[in-house]
C-alpha positions as CSV (number, residue, x, y, z in Angstrom):
1,M,-5.0,-7.8,-8.9
2,L,-8.5,-9.2,-9.4
3,D,-9.1,-12.8,-10.4
4,I,-9.7,-13.0,-14.2
5,K,-12.3,-15.6,-13.6
6,Y,-14.2,-13.3,-11.3
7,I,-14.1,-10.5,-13.9
8,R,-15.4,-13.0,-16.6
9,E,-18.3,-14.2,-14.4
10,H,-19.1,-10.8,-12.7
11,R,-18.5,-8.3,-15.4
12,N,-21.3,-6.0,-14.4
13,D,-20.1,-6.0,-10.8
14,V,-16.7,-4.9,-11.9
15,L,-18.1,-2.2,-14.2
16,N,-20.3,-1.0,-11.2
17,M,-17.1,-0.9,-9.1
18,L,-15.3,1.3,-11.6
19,R,-18.3,3.6,-11.8
20,A,-18.4,3.9,-8.0
21,R,-14.7,4.7,-8.0
22,R,-15.2,7.3,-10.7
23,T,-12.5,5.7,-12.8
24,E,-12.2,3.7,-16.0
25,A,-10.6,0.5,-17.3
26,D,-11.0,-1.3,-20.6
27,I,-12.9,-4.3,-19.4
28,E,-14.3,-5.0,-22.9
29,Q,-10.8,-5.2,-24.4
30,L,-9.7,-7.4,-21.5
31,M,-12.5,-9.8,-22.2
32,R,-11.6,-9.9,-25.9
33,F,-8.0,-10.7,-25.0
34,D,-9.3,-13.3,-22.5
35,G,-11.5,-15.0,-25.1
36,R,-8.6,-15.1,-27.6
37,Y,-6.2,-16.5,-24.9
38,R,-8.6,-19.3,-24.0
39,E,-9.0,-20.1,-27.7
40,L,-5.3,-20.2,-28.2
41,L,-4.9,-22.5,-25.2
42,Q,-7.5,-24.8,-26.6
43,N,-5.7,-24.9,-30.0
44,Q,-2.5,-25.6,-28.1
45,Q,-4.1,-28.5,-26.2
46,N,-5.5,-29.9,-29.4
47,L,-2.1,-29.9,-31.1
48,Q,-0.4,-31.4,-28.1
49,N,-3.0,-34.2,-28.0
50,E,-2.6,-34.8,-31.7
51,R,1.2,-34.9,-31.3
52,N,0.9,-37.4,-28.4
53,T,-1.3,-39.6,-30.6
54,L,1.1,-39.5,-33.5
55,S,4.1,-40.2,-31.1
56,K,2.3,-43.3,-29.9
57,E,1.7,-44.4,-33.5
58,I,5.4,-43.8,-34.3
59,G,6.3,-46.0,-31.4
60,Q,3.9,-48.7,-32.5
61,R,5.3,-48.7,-36.1
62,K,8.8,-49.0,-34.8
63,K,7.8,-52.0,-32.8
64,E,6.3,-53.5,-36.0
65,R,9.4,-52.4,-38.0
66,K,7.3,-50.3,-40.3
67,D,8.2,-47.0,-41.9
68,S,7.1,-43.9,-39.9
69,N,8.7,-41.0,-41.8
70,D,5.3,-39.6,-42.9
71,I,4.1,-39.5,-39.3
72,Q,7.4,-38.0,-38.1
73,M,7.0,-35.2,-40.7
74,K,3.5,-34.5,-39.3
75,V,5.0,-34.3,-35.8
76,V,7.7,-31.8,-37.0
77,A,4.9,-29.7,-38.6
78,I,3.0,-29.7,-35.3
79,N,6.0,-28.7,-33.3
80,E,6.5,-25.7,-35.7
81,Q,2.8,-24.8,-35.2
82,L,3.2,-25.1,-31.4
83,T,6.3,-22.9,-31.4
84,A,4.4,-20.1,-33.2
85,L,1.3,-20.7,-31.0
86,N,3.3,-20.6,-27.8
87,S,4.7,-17.2,-28.9
88,D,1.1,-16.0,-29.5
89,V,0.0,-17.3,-26.1
90,D,2.9,-15.5,-24.3
91,E,2.2,-12.3,-26.1
92,I,-1.5,-12.1,-25.3
93,K,-0.9,-13.3,-21.8
94,Q,1.3,-10.2,-21.3
95,Q,-1.4,-8.0,-22.8
96,I,-3.9,-9.4,-20.3
97,T,-1.5,-8.9,-17.4
98,T,-0.8,-5.3,-18.5
99,L,-4.6,-4.6,-18.6
100,M,-5.2,-6.4,-15.3
101,L,-2.7,-4.3,-13.5
102,T,-4.8,-1.2,-14.4
103,I,-7.9,-2.4,-12.7
104,P,-8.4,-1.3,-9.1
105,N,-9.6,-3.5,-6.2
106,L,-13.2,-4.4,-5.4
107,L,-15.0,-2.3,-2.9
108,S,-16.6,-3.4,0.4
109,R,-20.4,-3.1,0.4
110,D,-20.3,-0.7,3.3
111,V,-18.0,1.8,1.5
112,P,-20.2,4.9,1.0
113,E,-20.5,6.0,-2.6
114,G,-19.2,9.5,-3.4
115,D,-17.0,11.5,-5.7
116,N,-14.2,12.5,-3.3
117,E,-13.2,13.2,0.3
118,N,-16.3,15.4,0.7
119,Q,-18.4,12.3,0.9
120,N,-16.3,10.5,3.5
121,I,-18.3,9.4,6.5
122,E,-17.3,10.3,10.0
123,I,-17.4,7.3,12.4
124,R,-16.2,8.7,15.7
125,K,-14.2,11.4,17.3
126,W,-11.8,11.3,20.3
127,G,-10.3,14.0,22.5
128,T,-11.0,17.6,23.2
129,I,-10.1,20.3,20.7
130,P,-7.9,22.8,22.5
131,S,-9.0,26.4,23.0
132,F,-6.5,29.3,23.1
133,D,-6.7,32.8,24.6
134,F,-4.3,33.9,21.8
135,P,-4.2,33.5,18.0
136,P,-2.7,30.0,17.5
137,K,0.3,29.8,15.2
138,D,0.9,27.2,12.6
139,H,3.6,24.6,13.1
140,I,6.2,26.3,10.8
141,E,6.0,29.6,12.7
142,I,6.3,27.7,16.0
143,G,9.1,25.5,14.8
144,E,11.1,28.4,13.4
145,L,10.6,30.5,16.5
146,L,11.9,27.6,18.6
147,G,14.8,27.0,16.3
148,I,13.9,23.4,15.7
149,V,12.6,23.5,12.0
150,D,14.6,25.0,9.3
151,M,13.0,25.0,5.8
152,K,15.3,27.6,4.2
153,R,18.5,25.6,4.8
154,A,16.8,22.4,3.7
155,A,15.9,24.1,0.5
156,K,19.5,25.1,0.0
157,I,20.5,21.4,0.4
158,A,17.8,19.6,-1.5
159,G,15.2,22.1,-2.9
160,A,11.7,22.9,-2.0
161,R,9.5,20.6,0.2
162,F,12.3,19.2,2.3
163,A,12.7,19.8,6.0
164,L,15.7,20.1,8.3
165,L,15.0,19.4,11.9
166,R,17.5,20.8,14.5
167,N,18.4,20.2,18.1
168,W,15.3,19.3,20.1
169,G,13.3,19.1,16.8
170,A,15.5,16.2,15.7
171,R,15.2,14.7,19.2
172,L,11.4,15.0,19.1
173,E,11.3,13.2,15.8
174,W,13.3,10.3,17.1
175,A,11.3,10.3,20.3
176,L,8.1,9.8,18.3
177,I,9.7,7.0,16.2
178,N,10.9,5.2,19.3
179,F,7.7,5.7,21.2
180,M,5.6,4.3,18.3
181,R,7.9,1.4,17.9
182,D,7.7,0.5,21.5
183,I,3.9,0.6,21.6
184,H,3.5,-1.5,18.5
185,V,6.1,-4.1,19.4
186,K,5.5,-4.3,23.2
187,E,1.8,-3.7,23.5
188,H,0.4,-4.7,20.1
189,G,2.7,-7.6,19.3
190,Y,4.2,-6.6,16.0
191,N,7.5,-8.0,14.8
192,E,10.0,-5.3,14.0
193,I,11.5,-5.2,10.6
194,I,14.3,-3.0,9.2
195,P,13.7,-3.4,5.4
196,P,15.6,-2.1,2.4
197,F,14.8,1.5,1.7
198,I,15.2,0.8,-2.0
199,V,12.8,-1.7,-3.8
200,N,12.6,-3.2,-7.2
201,K,9.8,-3.0,-9.7
202,E,8.3,-6.4,-8.8
203,A,7.9,-5.3,-5.2
204,L,6.1,-2.1,-6.3
205,I,3.8,-4.1,-8.6
206,G,3.1,-6.5,-5.7
207,A,2.2,-3.7,-3.4
208,S,-0.1,-2.2,-6.1
209,Q,2.1,0.9,-6.5
210,L,3.0,0.2,-10.1
211,P,1.9,1.0,-12.7
212,K,-0.7,3.3,-11.2
213,F,1.6,5.6,-9.2
214,E,4.7,5.6,-11.4
215,E,4.8,9.5,-11.5
216,D,4.8,9.7,-7.7
217,L,7.9,7.5,-7.3
218,F,11.6,8.4,-7.2
219,H,13.2,6.1,-9.8
220,L,17.0,5.4,-9.6
221,Q,18.5,6.2,-12.9
222,N,19.7,3.3,-15.1
223,T,18.1,0.7,-12.7
224,D,14.7,-0.9,-12.0
225,L,15.1,0.3,-8.4
226,Y,13.0,2.9,-6.6
227,L,13.2,4.7,-3.2
228,V,10.4,3.4,-1.0
229,P,7.2,5.5,-1.0
230,T,6.1,3.7,2.2
231,A,7.3,0.7,4.2
232,E,4.2,-1.1,3.1
233,V,6.0,-2.0,-0.1
234,P,8.8,-4.0,1.4
235,L,6.7,-5.4,4.2
236,V,4.0,-6.8,1.9
237,N,6.7,-8.4,-0.2
238,V,8.6,-10.2,2.6
239,Y,6.7,-13.4,1.5
240,Q,6.5,-12.7,-2.2
241,S,6.1,-15.9,-4.2
242,E,5.9,-18.0,-1.1
243,I,3.4,-20.4,0.5
244,I,2.9,-19.7,4.2
245,K,1.8,-22.2,6.8
246,A,-1.8,-21.5,8.0
247,S,-0.6,-21.8,11.6
248,A,1.8,-18.9,11.0
249,L,-1.1,-16.5,10.4
250,P,-1.7,-13.7,11.2
251,I,1.8,-12.3,10.6
252,K,2.3,-8.8,12.0
253,F,5.1,-6.5,10.8
254,M,6.1,-3.1,11.9
255,A,8.8,-0.9,10.3
256,Y,10.1,2.6,10.5
257,T,11.4,4.0,7.2
258,P,11.9,7.3,5.5
259,C,9.4,7.6,2.7
260,F,10.1,9.3,-0.6
261,R,7.3,10.7,-2.9
262,S,7.3,13.2,-5.7
263,E,3.8,14.3,-4.7
264,A,3.1,15.0,-8.3
265,G,0.0,17.3,-8.7
266,S,-0.2,18.4,-5.1
267,Y,-0.4,22.2,-4.5
268,G,-1.9,24.9,-2.3
269,K,-1.5,25.2,1.4
270,D,-0.2,21.6,1.8
271,V,3.0,22.7,0.0
272,R,3.9,24.9,3.0
273,G,5.4,23.3,6.0
274,L,5.6,19.6,7.0
275,I,2.3,18.3,5.7
276,R,3.4,17.2,2.2
277,L,7.1,16.7,1.8
278,H,9.2,14.7,-0.7
279,Q,10.9,12.9,2.2
280,F,9.2,12.1,5.5
281,N,9.4,9.5,8.3
282,K,6.7,6.9,8.9
283,V,6.0,4.0,11.2
284,E,4.1,1.4,9.2
285,L,2.0,-1.6,10.2
286,V,1.3,-4.5,7.9
287,Q,-0.6,-7.7,8.7
288,I,-0.8,-10.8,6.5
289,V,-3.8,-12.8,7.5
290,H,-6.3,-15.6,6.8
291,P,-9.1,-14.3,4.5
292,Q,-11.7,-15.0,7.2
293,Q,-9.9,-12.7,9.6
294,S,-9.3,-9.6,7.5
295,E,-12.5,-7.6,8.3
296,A,-12.0,-8.1,12.1
297,I,-8.2,-7.3,11.8
298,H,-9.0,-4.2,9.9
299,E,-10.8,-2.9,13.0
300,E,-7.8,-4.0,15.1
301,I,-5.1,-2.4,13.1
302,T,-7.1,0.8,13.0
303,R,-7.3,0.8,16.8
304,H,-3.5,0.2,17.0
305,A,-3.0,3.4,15.1
306,E,-5.5,5.2,17.2
307,T,-3.7,4.2,20.4
308,I,-0.8,6.3,19.5
309,L,-2.9,9.4,19.1
310,Q,-4.8,8.7,22.4
311,K,-1.5,8.2,24.3
312,L,-0.3,11.5,22.9
313,E,-3.7,13.1,23.8
314,L,-4.2,14.5,20.3
315,P,-7.8,15.1,19.3
316,Y,-8.7,13.1,16.1
317,R,-11.6,11.6,14.2
318,V,-12.0,8.4,12.1
319,V,-13.7,8.5,8.7
320,T,-14.6,5.8,6.2
321,L,-13.4,6.9,2.8
322,S,-16.0,7.1,0.0
323,S,-15.8,5.1,-3.2
324,G,-14.2,8.0,-5.1
325,D,-11.5,8.5,-2.4
326,V,-10.5,4.9,-1.6
327,G,-7.0,4.1,-2.8
328,F,-6.4,1.9,-5.9
329,G,-5.4,-1.2,-4.0
330,S,-7.8,-0.9,-1.1
331,Y,-11.1,-2.8,-0.5
332,K,-12.0,-0.5,2.4
333,T,-10.1,2.4,4.1
334,Y,-10.4,4.3,7.3
335,D,-8.5,7.6,7.7
336,L,-7.4,8.9,11.0
337,E,-7.5,12.7,10.9
338,V,-5.8,14.8,13.6
339,W,-7.0,18.3,14.6
340,L,-4.8,21.2,13.4
341,P,-5.6,24.4,15.2
342,S,-4.0,26.6,12.5
343,Q,-6.3,25.2,9.9
344,E,-9.3,24.7,12.2
345,T,-9.9,21.3,10.7
346,Y,-8.9,17.7,10.9
347,R,-6.1,16.5,8.6
348,E,-5.1,12.9,7.7
349,I,-2.4,11.4,9.8
350,S,-3.0,7.7,9.1
351,S,-4.7,5.5,6.5
352,S,-5.8,2.0,7.5
353,S,-6.7,-0.3,4.6
354,N,-7.9,-3.8,4.0
355,C,-6.6,-4.9,0.6
356,I,-8.2,-8.4,0.8
357,D,-6.4,-10.7,-1.7
358,F,-5.6,-7.9,-4.2
359,Q,-1.9,-7.5,-3.3
360,A,-1.4,-11.2,-2.5
361,R,-2.4,-12.1,-6.1
362,R,0.1,-9.6,-7.5
363,A,2.9,-10.7,-5.2
364,K,1.9,-14.4,-5.3
365,I,1.5,-14.9,-1.6
366,R,-0.5,-17.9,-0.6
367,F,-1.1,-20.1,2.5
368,K,-1.8,-23.8,2.8
369,N,-5.5,-24.1,3.9
370,S,-5.5,-26.9,6.4
371,E,-9.2,-27.5,5.9
372,T,-9.2,-27.8,2.1
373,G,-5.6,-28.8,1.6
374,K,-5.4,-26.2,-1.2
375,N,-3.1,-23.2,-1.6
376,E,-5.1,-20.0,-1.3
377,Y,-4.3,-16.3,-1.3
378,V,-3.8,-14.5,2.0
379,H,-5.3,-11.1,2.8
380,T,-3.1,-8.1,3.5
381,L,-3.8,-5.0,5.6
382,N,-1.7,-1.9,6.3
383,A,-1.9,1.2,8.5
384,S,0.3,4.2,9.2
385,G,1.1,3.9,12.8
386,L,1.7,7.0,12.4
387,A,3.1,9.4,9.9
388,V,5.8,10.9,12.1
389,G,6.1,14.4,10.6
390,R,2.4,15.0,10.8
391,T,2.4,13.8,14.5
392,F,5.3,16.2,15.1
393,L,3.4,19.2,13.7
394,A,0.2,18.2,15.4
395,I,2.1,18.3,18.8
396,L,3.5,21.7,18.0
397,E,0.1,23.2,17.2
398,N,-2.1,21.5,19.8
399,Y,0.4,21.9,22.7
400,Q,1.5,25.5,21.9
401,Q,1.5,28.0,24.7
402,K,1.0,31.8,24.7
403,D,4.7,32.4,25.5
404,G,5.7,30.5,22.4
405,S,6.7,27.3,24.2
406,V,5.3,23.9,23.5
407,I,4.4,21.4,26.2
408,I,5.8,17.9,25.6
409,P,3.1,15.1,25.9
410,T,3.7,13.2,29.1
411,V,4.3,9.8,27.3
412,L,7.2,11.3,25.3
413,R,9.1,12.8,28.2
414,P,11.1,9.6,29.0
415,Y,12.3,9.7,25.4
416,L,13.5,13.3,25.8
417,D,15.5,13.1,29.1
418,G,12.4,14.2,31.1
419,L,12.0,17.5,29.1
420,E,8.6,19.0,29.8
421,R,8.5,21.8,27.2
422,L,10.2,23.2,24.2
423,Q,11.0,26.9,24.6
424,R,12.9,29.7,23.0
425,K,16.4,30.3,24.3
């Protein structure tokens, strides 16, 4: 959430941000509500001051043993006015909050302007794109031939866009999860969390998922609870409505969770296979940091995600998302895109975002600034470290062999009892 004072004082900057994001929000209505809210607060203050003055006069009259009934009647009338006024204040405050929740985050000055992903800017590439002396298969064909991916039986159980991993496929998925966990905890210094996989509405608002992404969530009937769309949601909210000691920053969380998304509106080739499922596994990184550190830590958390791809020796590139492609709650985002031979292109496998104080304001997470003595909002950052299913499919496609087998990346072999390749029986 943005600061209402910032919007009031920098209205044109906010309007320019909305234009750059190719989106809209009713800033004029918000400012009308804000003006009315401040007017009501002033009226409230005036009445309270008047009541305080009259109360003192009542006290003085009682000391002098004089009648104060007329003044007491005025106080009763003021209290009635304040009751009505307080209701008006609460109502317009809620209207302001509702509008504020629809306004996206500010954008960093170095976010390139553009309509969509076609205007994203490539920053760097890593690794060598594999060449094959045979027509490369896509991951679903490979997985089905190896007997490790079963989409048809998953559909019988849960419907379209669910996957069932079998035998070494299930082992490979767990190997990736454990490998990522070990690297992020042991080498990158994250604290491992096992969070709830169900979250409430307040947590989703705090992590900027609601109200924007309501249609993409799985809502549990007759409750205010939802299945997690990403571990970012519970991790960001660990310190919801708390004040953190400055000495505790930065706080580094890592969690594995299944993720559940309706993927409303997605279509085309992504519907086939493991790229865009309703349920998928992900290892998530979240950092809660001092505002002065967030830009540097954004580079750091991106490198942590890259480390996984490098150790797996998967070719990838890093892009800066354009203004029309940056997520609602993000100030600046890098995407890591892994090479998929079957599509002859790079596809997203991780997003790394600096949300500055946007989520912290919504979740009310502050720290005690030792220099100023004031409570200030922290900055939050997140990165997929990585999306496990997409890493799984990238391995199948990039390590496939002419005989239909798949070489296991060296770093994963200790997690698979030394297995060097997946092959048909």
